[in-house]
C-alpha angles and dihedrals in degrees: 000000000000126000091253089052089052092050092049090049093049091048092051091047091050091051092048091050091052091053091049091049090055091050097045117121097211138039097244093055091044092051092047092054092048090050092052091047090052092051092049091049090050088056091050094048094042093051095047092049092061 
């Protein structure tokens, strides 16, 4: 898997987590999805900064 493949994967996962956060029925699930989205976005931003 190339670096650009990794970045695309992390970006898609972040987007999916944001959608799931918006659809979550309770606050804990919502917060968990936002946390995962944040971590995926950190990976995208950290990788593109190098």
